[in-house]
C-alpha positions in Angstrom: 15.3 28.3 27.9 17.5 27.3 25.0 18.2 23.9 26.6 14.5 23.2 26.7 14.0 24.2 23.1 17.0 21.9 22.1 15.6 19.0 24.1 12.1 19.4 22.6 13.6 19.6 19.0 15.7 16.4 19.7 12.7 14.6 21.1 10.5 15.5 18.1 13.2 14.4 15.7 13.7 11.1 17.5 9.9 10.5 17.5 9.7 11.2 13.8 12.6 8.8 13.1 11.0 6.1 15.2 7.7 6.5 13.4 9.4 6.3 10.0 11.3 3.1 11.0 8.1 1.5 12.4 6.2 2.4 9.2 8.9 0.9 7.0 9.0 -2.3 9.0 5.2 -2.6 9.0 5.0 -2.0 5.2 7.7 -4.6 4.6 6.0 -7.2 6.8 2.7 -6.6 5.1 4.1 -7.0 1.6 6.4 -10.0 2.2 3.9 -12.7 1.2 2.2 -10.6 -1.4 2.4 -11.7 -5.0 1.1 -9.4 -7.7 -0.4 -11.4 -10.6 -1.8 -8.6 -12.8 -1.1 -4.9 -12.8 -2.8 -2.7 -15.3 -2.4 1.1 -15.6 -4.9 3.1 -17.7 -4.1 6.8 -18.0 -5.2 9.8 -20.0 -2.3 12.2 -19.9 -4.2 15.1 -21.4 -6.8 14.8 -18.6 -4.2 14.0 -15.9 -6.2 10.9 -15.0 -4.7 7.5 -14.0 -6.5 4.3 -12.9 -4.6 1.2 -11.6 -6.2 -2.2 -11.5 -4.4 -5.1 -9.8 -5.0 -8.7 -8.8 -3.0 -9.8 -5.8 -2.4 -13.1 -4.0 -2.3 -12.6 -0.3 -2.7 -15.7 1.9 -5.7 -15.3 4.1 -3.8 -15.9 7.3 -1.5 -12.9 6.4 -4.3 -10.6 5.4 -5.1 -7.8 7.8 -8.2 -5.8 6.8 -7.4 -2.2 6.0 -3.6 -2.6 6.6 -2.9 -4.8 3.6 -5.0 -2.6 1.3 -3.1 0.5 2.4 0.3 -1.2 1.9 -0.7 -2.1 -1.6 -2.0 1.5 -2.2 1.4 2.8 -1.0 3.1 0.3 -3.4 1.1 1.7 -6.3 1.9 5.3 -5.4 5.6 4.5 -5.1 5.6 2.6 -8.4 3.7 5.1 -10.4 5.4 8.1 -8.7 2.1 9.9 -8.3 -1.3 9.4 -6.7 -3.7 7.6 -9.1 -7.2 8.9 -9.3 -8.5 5.4 -8.7 -7.0 2.1 -7.5 -9.0 -1.2 -7.8 -7.7 -4.3 -6.1 -8.9 -7.9 -6.0 -7.3 -10.2 -3.4 -7.0 -13.9 -3.8 -5.9 -16.5 -1.2 -3.8 -18.7 -3.6 -3.0 -19.3 -7.2 -5.6 -22.0 -7.4 -8.3 -19.7 -6.2 -7.1 -17.1 -8.6 -7.6 -19.6 -11.5 -11.1 -20.4 -10.2 -11.9 -16.6 -9.7 -12.6 -17.0 -6.0 -11.6 -13.7 -4.5 -12.1 -12.9 -0.9 -11.8 -9.1 -1.0 -12.3 -6.3 -3.4 -11.3 -2.8 -2.6 -11.2 0.5 -4.4 -9.5 3.8 -3.5 -10.4 7.1 -5.1 -8.3 10.3 -4.9 
């Protein structure tokens, strides 16, 4: 019986480690070609409120709907060391399109 419990514990640990490694690699691949142009943080400490607004250049061929936004949301959480109440993102294809204000995606996350 103890052998089965040990085997199950080892299997669960190995699965958790593999999931963490896969998540890290996926996050790194999604953020490789990302260029953050503007990053604004507005906070009201007495209300414990924080809003992050960012403009990001992500080439359209590297953009994966849902995945890219979640990777950028994780970046904001890691950078601010807490979960903001609101995150607003505007995604551009290139610097030229950023200068012309031609975005291809707008996303917003709320706590």
